[in-house]
C-alpha angles and dihedrals in degrees: 000000000000118000123193121211108254102161139055100261119052091196094073125075089221088066093070138077123203110246098177120239105321118089112242129228114246130192121225134053134269097000130116108268103175144348135210109228145147116261123246126215090273095053093255127125120265104233102201128180093267091054092047090052091050090049091053092046092048092052094042095049099030089231132120116251130207092270101022130071121193127206117246133186113229 
């Protein structure tokens, strides 16, 4: 599932909303826009260690990762 950042802190599952399977468009630059994650019993993303590492790499390199999409201004 694809989850779009909806809250202030992208490290917490509560900061995401499920947007289905299509990646969303996000305004801004160099921030986490969306993640691909499994869903827990409460409908929130499971942020495992691999996903956390990809989030760090995406922010450090300013490049999307397999499970992490960043926002970019065009």
